[in-house]
Every structure is written in C-alpha cells, then in structure tokens.
ZAMARGU-4260 file (C-alpha; in steps of 0.2 Angstrom, whole numbers, plus 5000, padded with zeros to 4 digits):
<rodrens>
0) 5412/5342/6093 | 5394/5342/6092 | 5386/5358/6091 | 5368/5363/6099 | 5354/5361/6086
5) 5348/5378/6078 | 5333/5373/6068 | 5324/5383/6056 | 5311/5380/6042 | 5316/5387/6026
10) 5304/5388/6011 | 5304/5394/5991 | 5290/5398/5981 | 5291/5391/5963 | 5277/5398/5952
15) 5271/5402/5934 | 5269/5420/5930 | 5256/5429/5920 | 5254/5445/5909 | 5244/5454/5925
20) 5255/5460/5939 | 5242/5459/5951 | 5239/5441/5946 | 5256/5437/5950 | 5258/5445/5967
25) 5241/5437/5972 | 5248/5418/5968 | 5264/5422/5974 | 5256/5427/5991 | 5245/5412/5990
30) 5263/5399/5990 | 5270/5410/6004 | 5254/5406/6013 | 5256/5388/6009 | 5274/5387/6014
35) 5270/5395/6030 | 5257/5383/6033 | 5269/5370/6031 | 5281/5379/6046 | 5292/5389/6035
40) 5300/5402/6044 | 5310/5413/6029 | 5303/5410/6012 | 5310/5417/5996 | 5302/5421/5980
45) 5308/5419/5962 | 5317/5434/5953 | 5305/5447/5946 | 5291/5436/5952 | 5278/5451/5948
50) 5279/5449/5929 | 5284/5440/5915 | 5301/5438/5911 | 5303/5453/5900 | 5321/5453/5898
55) 5320/5442/5881 | 5319/5457/5871 | 5325/5476/5874 | 5308/5487/5875 | 5308/5503/5884
60) 5290/5500/5888 | 5294/5488/5900 | 5302/5500/5912 | 5285/5505/5918 | 5286/5489/5927
65) 5298/5494/5939 | 5294/5504/5955 | 5301/5511/5971 | 5307/5502/5986 | 5297/5503/5998
70) 5282/5502/5986 | 5267/5492/5981 | 5276/5476/5979 | 5286/5477/5996 | 5271/5483/6005
75) 5261/5468/5999 | 5276/5458/6005 | 5277/5466/6022 | 5258/5464/6025 | 5259/5445/6023
80) 5277/5444/6032 | 5269/5453/6048 | 5253/5443/6047 | 5261/5426/6046 | 5277/5431/6057
85) 5289/5425/6044 | 5304/5431/6034 | 5303/5436/6017 | 5316/5437/6002 | 5308/5445/5989
90) 5314/5451/5970 | 5309/5465/5963 | 5312/5478/5947 | 5318/5492/5957 | 5317/5510/5951
95) 5330/5520/5961 | 5329/5537/5950 | 5323/5542/5933 | 5333/5530/5921 | 5342/5522/5934
100) 5335/5503/5938 | 5341/5489/5948 | 5336/5470/5949 | 5334/5470/5968 | 5333/5458/5982
105) 5323/5464/5997 | 5323/5456/6015 | 5308/5459/6025 | 5307/5453/6043 | 5292/5446/6054
110) 5286/5463/6059 | 5285/5467/6042 | 5300/5480/6042 | 5312/5480/6027 | 5330/5473/6035
115) 5338/5478/6019 | 5341/5475/6001 | 5354/5469/5988 | 5356/5474/5969 | 5361/5461/5958
120) 5380/5463/5956 | 5381/5452/5939 | 5370/5457/5925 | 5370/5444/5910 | 5367/5452/5891
125) 5364/5435/5880 | 5351/5428/5869 | 5333/5428/5880 | 5344/5437/5894 | 5346/5454/5888
130) 5347/5461/5906 | 5360/5474/5903 | 5348/5485/5894 | 5336/5486/5910 | 5347/5484/5926
135) 5361/5494/5932 | 5374/5485/5940 | 5373/5483/5959 | 5383/5496/5972 | 5378/5489/5988
140) 5393/5474/5988 | 5388/5458/5993 | 5379/5458/6009 | 5371/5447/6024 | 5356/5452/6034
145) 5352/5447/6053 | 5335/5439/6054 | 5326/5431/6067 | 5330/5414/6063 | 5346/5415/6053
150) 5360/5427/6045 | 5354/5427/6026 | 5364/5431/6010 | 5354/5436/5995 | 5360/5436/5978
155) 5351/5435/5961 | 5350/5422/5948 | 5365/5425/5936 | 5374/5429/5952 | 5373/5410/5955
160) 5386/5404/5942 | 5400/5415/5952 | 5409/5407/5967 | 5416/5424/5971 | 5399/5431/5974
165) 5396/5416/5986 | 5412/5417/5995 | 5410/5435/5999 | 5393/5433/6006 | 5397/5418/6015
170) 5413/5429/6023 | 5399/5441/6028 | 5392/5427/6041 | 5378/5421/6029 | 5371/5405/6034
175) 5359/5403/6021 | 5362/5409/6003 | 5346/5413/5994 | 5346/5414/5975 | 5329/5421/5968
180) 5331/5415/5949 | 5323/5415/5933 | 5332/5402/5922 | 5327/5389/5908 | 5330/5384/5890
185) 5325/5394/5875 | 5318/5387/5858 | 5334/5388/5849 | 5344/5376/5861 | 5351/5359/5854
190) 5344/5343/5858 | 5351/5339/5875 | 5359/5355/5880 | 5345/5361/5891 | 5346/5346/5903
195) 5365/5348/5904 | 5363/5367/5907 | 5350/5362/5919 | 5361/5350/5928 | 5376/5362/5927
200) 5365/5375/5936 | 5362/5362/5951 | 5379/5357/5952 | 5387/5373/5954 | 5375/5379/5967
205) 5377/5363/5978 | 5398/5367/5976 | 5394/5385/5983 | 5386/5376/5999 | 5400/5365/6000
210) 5415/5376/5997 | 5406/5389/6009 | 5399/5377/6023 | 5382/5385/6020 | 5364/5381/6016
215) 5359/5386/5998 | 5340/5390/5993 | 5335/5392/5976 | 5318/5398/5969 | 5314/5397/5950
220) 5299/5401/5939 | 5290/5387/5929 | 5281/5388/5912 | 5283/5395/5895 | 5285/5413/5892
225) 5288/5418/5874 | 5305/5409/5869 | 5308/5402/5885 | 5303/5387/5893 | 5308/5389/5913
230) 5314/5373/5921 | 5309/5375/5939 | 5318/5362/5948 | 5319/5373/5963 | 5330/5366/5978
235) 5336/5368/5996 | 5354/5360/5999 | 5364/5357/6015 | 5382/5362/6019 | 5388/5347/6011
240) 5379/5351/5995 | 5366/5336/6000 | 5347/5341/5992 | 5335/5342/6007 | 5320/5346/5995
245) 5318/5349/5976 | 5302/5354/5966 | 5296/5347/5950 | 5303/5355/5933 | 5285/5360/5928
250) 5273/5363/5944 | 5270/5378/5955 | 5275/5374/5971 | 5278/5378/5989 | 5294/5369/5993
255) 5299/5368/6013 | 5315/5360/6021 | 5320/5359/6039 | 5339/5365/6042 | 5350/5362/6057
260) 5362/5378/6056 | 5373/5368/6068 | 5377/5359/6054 | 5388/5374/6046 | 5400/5373/6061
265) 5401/5354/6060 | 5406/5353/6043 | 5418/5368/6044 | 5428/5359/6057 | 5428/5344/6046
270) 5431/5353/6031 | 5439/5369/6036 | 5442/5379/6020 | 5440/5395/6028 | 5455/5390/6039
275) 5466/5386/6024 | 5462/5400/6012 | 5478/5406/6006 | 5474/5425/6006 | 5491/5431/6003
280) 5490/5423/5986 | 5473/5428/5979 | 5477/5447/5974 | 5477/5441/5955 | 5458/5437/5957
285) 5455/5456/5955 | 5461/5455/5938 | 5450/5451/5922 | 5462/5438/5914 | 5481/5433/5918
290) 5489/5435/5900
</rodrens>
C-alpha cells in the first residue's frame, strides 16, 4: 500500500565550541538560521552546545554553567524559533534545584513555546566523560512530543547506545529520534580505535532506525577540547537505515535532509517488527543480568 507523502525538512547543527557561552549561543543561532534558510522545519543543536564539554574532569566550578528551564538559553532559542517559524530541539545543562542538575533536551515550537523536556536517562562515567559527577539520571521517562510537522523523540548522547531507549521512544509514537551528542576520541586511544568507535556509533544509530522503522537525526560537535577531538559526522538517516545526509568530521555545518514520514508506514508494513514482538517473553529485560 502506498501512503500519501508527509514531507518534512530536518536540520542539525554541527559546531565548534568556545570558552564563552555567549559566543557559543550566538554561533549556534547563526547555524540555525543557515539550516532554516535551507528550508529546515525542525532543527537540533548538539549536546550542551553553550559551553565546552566540561565533563572531561570533575570540578564543582562548572556547576555555575547550569541554568533553569526556562532560562537565558531557552529564551534565546524560543526567540529564533518564533522568528523563523521552526521547531527546535536544544540541549542544556539544567539546574533543577540547589545541588540537583540534569542533562536536558527541550523541544520548542514555531511559536517559541516550550513543548516539553527530556532528561538524559543514561549517564556515563568513563575517562573524559565524567557525567555522573554533574548529572542526576532523568526521571521523566522516554518521551515523544507532538509538533507541527512530526512527532519527535528526544534522547541524548550516551542514550544512543541503548536499544531500549530508542524502542520505548518509538513506542510513544516518535517518528524522528533526535540525538544531541558530544562524542569523539581521546588522546589516549590506541591507533585505529577511534575510527572503529566512530563507525560503531554510526552503525548502532542506523540500527535504531531500522529496528523501529523511524528516522534518526544526530547532531555532534567538532574540534579539539582538552584531551578530546570530537569527530563530527552528524547525520540524518531513514527508517531503513539509509543515510540521507552526513556532515564532515572537522567542519561546522548546518546539515539538512528531506524526510517523507509516509515511509514509516511503508517500511513497517514490509518489516512488521512491532507486530511480531513477543511482549509476553521480554520480562527478563527488567533484570540487570541473568546469572
């Protein structure tokens, strides 16, 4: 059965971060305008785009970067969303209460209104990614938000390695999964390992698109920060995992692709994974491990 086309233009901002928050916000907005000029109707920022990636070390001084939601950065995003009539997915360091912080994605509609927020569920604690020091795990669950052009799901960076997050967000009705991201390679990595990791990162997210019959949109940063070189490679892929657009590994870009949301129905009719799921047999997934 052929479905009637539902066309939407999706954009991602790939950018290099600087010491100054104001400079980063301005640069991000410039790239949002560039994506909007290409017809993008829904645009995502990278993870924690207003600052350098401070989680490379544990330092309480960085808590000063956090802000409330709504706050100055969401105000700036709301202004450009309303000005351009676009939907924005933005990633922020949220100060929820004294001593309580989250890594949070917000969805802002074409009127500049806050549609909702998602708090990062999976929090890493690895060399150069000491996020457990800063962020409380999300408590809002996996969410999907209705917008003018599509129902969007928001997950954040480390979430992208977990099929459960993608599945549950798709089960909420998300048509496009957005992954604001900050990922790259550390100077300590052995030769050849960073490229294998980059390919694994691309592959698993394309697999989420295939397994759930949805579009996936990934916005990463570029450039060297401390011990890290962020590998860019932001991309947008379709429900068969096909890469519709991909950015470079070292340049700032406003990447835009055309999506036909009707493809979701067509793909799911051909590969009916939701139909064939054995929900009666998956209870053990709630266990940490099966000894």
